[in-house]
N, C-alpha and C positions, 0 to 999 in steps of 0.2 A: 479698631485696629484689625487689619487684614493680614492673613497669613500669605506667604508667597504663593502665587498661583491659585489663590482661593478668594473669590469675590463674595461680596455680601449676598448676591443673588444665589450663589451656590449654597451658602449656609442656610438661606431661607428655604431653598428647595429641599435640603436635607431635613430641615425642621418640619416641613410639610409632610415629607415622606415618613418621618418618624411618627407624626400624629396620625397619618393614615394607617400605619401598622397598629398603633394603639387603638384606633377606632375599630379596625377590623377585629381585633381581639374582643373588644366590648360587644360588638355585633354578634360574634360567634356564640357568646354565652347569653345573648338576648337581653343584655343590660341596656343597650341603646339600639335604635334603628336610625338609619340615615337615608336621605334621598337627595339627589342632585336637583336643585331648583335654579335654573339659569346657570350662572357662573359660581354659585355658592352651593354649599352642602348643608342641609338642615338636619339637625339631630334631635331626636326625641327619646325620652326614656322608653326602654323596651318592655316587653311583657314579663321578663324574669322578675320574680319577687324576691326580696331580700328578707323574708320573714324569719328564717332561721338566724340570720346575722343580727337582725333587730332583737330577737329574743335573747341572744347571747349578750348583746350590748346592754339590754335592759337589766339582765341578771347582774352583770358587773356594776351597772349604775346603782342598783339597789344596795349591793354589798358596800360600795364605796360611800354612798350617801349615809348608810348606817354608821360606818366607821368615822366619817367626818362629823356626824352628829354627836357621837360619843366623845370625840376629841374636842369638839366645841364645848360640850358639857364639862370636860376636864379643865379646859382653859378658864371657863367662867368660874368654876369652883376654886381654882388657884387664885383668881383675881379676888374673890370674896375672902379667901383665907389671908391674903396679904393686906387687904384693905381695911 
């Protein structure tokens, strides 16, 4: 479905422009690097490390794993009590 005065080509161009802006932001913070190779652009993970973010995720993963393990124990105990 096309909007009046808006072709599929225009929408694709806007989509590409939006991706270019997003790629630029990721490059600014060194999460990715890109290079033009022929008509394509190759992207690679950049030098920025996400160690702080991974530590934060791991901390919450441990917390939730512990909670879920306790909940699993509760469920199993309830099954035993009823059975």
